[in-house]
N, C-alpha and C positions, 0 to 999 in steps of 0.2 A: 731240254731246251727245244728239241725238234718238235716234241708233242705240243708244247705251248705255242710254238710258231704255227703249227697246223691248226690248232683250235682258233688262234687269232685270225688266220686266213679264212677259215670256214665262217667264223663269226662275222668277219668283215664282209665276206661274200653275201651272207644272209642279210646283213644290215643294208648292204648296197642293193641287193635284190628287193628287199622289203621297201627300201626308199624308192627304188625305181617303180615298183608296183603302186606304191602310194602316189608317186608322181604321175604315173600313167592314169591311175584312177581319177586323180584330181583334174588332170587334163581332160579326161572324158567327161567328167561332171561339168567342168567349165565350158567345154565345147557344147554339151547338151543345153546348158543354160543360155549360152550365146545364141544357139539355134532357136531356142524358145523366145528369146528377146527379139531376135530378128523377125520371127514369125509374128510376134505380138506387135512389133513396130509396123509390119506390113498390114496386119489387120486394122491397126489403129489408123494408118494412113487411108485405108479403104473406107473405114467408117467416117473419117474426116471428110473424104470426098463426097460420100453419101449425104453427110450432114450439110455440107455446103450446098449440094444440089437441092436438098429439102428446104434449106433456108431461102435459096433463090426462088423456089416455087412458092413458099409461104409469103415472101415479099410481093410476088406478083399477085397472089391470092388476096393479100391485104389491100393492094392497090385497086383490085377489082371490087372488093367489098366496099372500099371507100367510095368508088365511083357509083356503085349501086345505091349506097346510102345517100349520096348527094342527089341522085335521081329520085329516090323515095321522098326526100325532104322537099324537093321542088314540086313533086306531084302533090304532096299534102298541101303545100302552100297554094298551089293552083286550085285544088278542089275547094279549100277553105274560102279563098277570096272570090273565085269565079262563080261558085254555086250559090253563095249567100244572097247576092243581089237579086237574081231571078226568083229565088224562093220567096224573098220578102215581097216582091211584086205580085207573085201568084197569090200569096196569102192576103195581101192588101186588097187586091181587086176582088177576090172571092168574098171577103167580108163586106166590101162595098155592095156587091150584088145581092148579098143576103139581106141587106137593109131595104132593098127594093121589093116591090110587090111581085114575088115570083111564086110559082106553083109549089105544091108540097113536094113533088118529085124533084124539081130543080133545087129546092132548098136542101133536100137530103144529099143531092150530088155535091152542092157547094160545101156542105158540112163535112163530107168525106174528103174534099180537096183540102180544106183547112186542117183537118185531122192529119192527113198525109204530109202536108207541108210542116206541121209541128213535129212529126216523127223524124222527117228529114233534117229539120232544124236541130233536133237533139243529137242526131248522128254527126252533123257538121260541127256541133259544139264539142263533141268528143274528139273529132279530128283536130279541131283548133287546139284543144288542150294537149293532144299528143304532139302536135307540131311545136308547141311551146316547150314541152318536156324534152323533145329531141334536140331543140336548140339551147336547152339549159336556161330558158327564160321564164319558167313557171315559178314565179315569186310568191311568197306568202306575205300578205299584208296583215300582220299580227296585232291584235288589240286584246285587252282583257274583257271578257264577257261571260255572262251566265250560261253555262252549257245546257242546263235543263230548259231555260227559256227559249233557246234556239230550237230545241226539239219540239217544244210546245207550239211554236209558231209554224212548224212544218207539218205536224201531225194531222191537222184538219184536211189539208189537201191530199195527204197520203190516204186518209180514211175514205175520201171520195173515190180514189183510184181502186181501193179495196172493194168498196160497195159495187162499183161497176163490174168488177170481176166476180162478185158473189163470194168474196173472201172476208172472213172476220179478222179484224185487226185488234189485237189485245196488247195493252201496255202494262208492264209489271215493274215493281220496284223503282218507281220514279224518284230520283234524288232531288233534294232542294239545295239551292245556294252553292253550287259547285262552280267555281270560277276557273276558267282556262285562259291561257295566253295563246291565241291562235287566230287564224284567218277564218272568220265566221262564215263567209260565203263558201269557201272551199270545204270546210267541215260540214256545212249544210249539204253540199253537193255529195259528199261521201255518205252521209246518213240517208239522204233521199235515194241514192243509187242502191244501197243495200236493201232498203225497205221495198222499193219498187221492184227490184230483182226477185225478192221473196214473194211478193204478190203475183208477179208474172208467172213464176214456176209453181205456185200453189193451186191445186184444183179448186173449182167452185165448191163451197160447202165446208172447206177446211179453214184452218186459221193460221195467221202469222203472229208470232209473239215477239214483242220488243221488250227488252229489259236492260236496266243499267245497274252497275254496282261499283262501289268504291273499293279499289284494291291498292292499299298503300298510298303511293303518290300518284296513282293513275285513276282515271274514270273509264270504265269499260262500257261499251255499247254492244249488245248481242241481239242479233236478228235471226229468229228461228222460223224456218218455213216447213211446209208439209209437202214438199215437192219430190222430185225424182231422186234426191240424194246425190252424193258425190262419191265416185269410186276412189278407194284409198290412193290409187296412183295419180289422182288428179287434184288433190287438195292444195298442192303447190302450183300446179300448171295453170289453174284457173285465173291466177294473177298475172299471167304472161300476156303481152300485147297480142291481140287478135285471136287469142285462144278461145275456142268454144268446146264445151264438154262433148267428148266422143259418144257418150251414152245418152245424150239428149236427142231423141228420135223425132220430136215434134218440129217439123220443118218450119211451121209458121213462127214458132218461138225463136228458132235460130236466126230467122231473117229480121228479127226486131232490133238487132244490135250488131256492132262490129266485133264485140268481144274486147272492148276497151275499158268499160266502166270500172272493173275491179283493178285493172292495171293503173288507171288514173287515181283511183282511191288509194292504192298502195303508195303511190308517189306523194300524195298529199299527207297521208298519215305519217310516213317516214320523215317528211319535211318538218313535222311537228314533234319529232323524236318519240314517236309512238310505234305501235306494231299492229298488224292486221293478219287475220288467218281464217281458216274454215275447218270445221269438223263435221263428220257425218257418221251415223251408225252403219251406213251402207246404202247401196242402191235401193230405191223405193222406200226409204225410211226418213226422208227429209234431211235437212242440214242446218247448221248454225254458222253464220258468218259474223265475225266480231272484229272490233278494233278498239284500241285504247290510246289515250293521249295523257300527258301529264296534267294534273289538276293543281290549283294554287290556293285551295282553301279547304 
């Protein structure tokens, strides 16, 4: 009986000791977790404070961006409205003087004035379109028309521009009877912009190739030039507002535009549920700018 009692006491002591050890171990584990939770809560609170500070700064930045955007819009409107009138006057009076009996030198000067006012007029037209895009007012007046006929109407004038530059203009794969539902004026603007760009960047003696192809439900227009090409990092950037290629070193060419033409073309094409893009084998190897729009026949 005594032996059994001793064994029971030892067993009870060991169980009690084991229980206490487990209890102490559990307490330590719980305490460690509590400490970690407290630490995590502290870090979370600190991050929350930092996030609130960043949000406040972001709110101020957005307010500043909004203010700057308003200033930009007002500036665009001012340029568009205040510059057009004097430009028209300069051009009108220059043409009037050209009709008078003036000397050869004076006539050349007047011709340069008219040419310069025309270039400024095109720049102002781009700013007008940008102003409308920024204001969300660039609306498409869509009608059904023959897309190839639109291109045929524009090509003679584009050919003259190419001849003046000494560039050969070649038209390939011309489709017939492709109807589109679109804004004829705006799509003409896109087509002219792409071809005139290609002519501008192609050296004299080289060629610009225009081709069309039917791809499923779309009509594709491709304009290939023999210019400086496009760096792979810039095939997307050239469609951004005011962007001009970093690798274009000809200062005279850079001054001929705002870097808005392709940006406006992108807005017009996307408004027709189409797409626009550019590809190039690399610098010095020319490039192809293309766009497509849905066809209806």
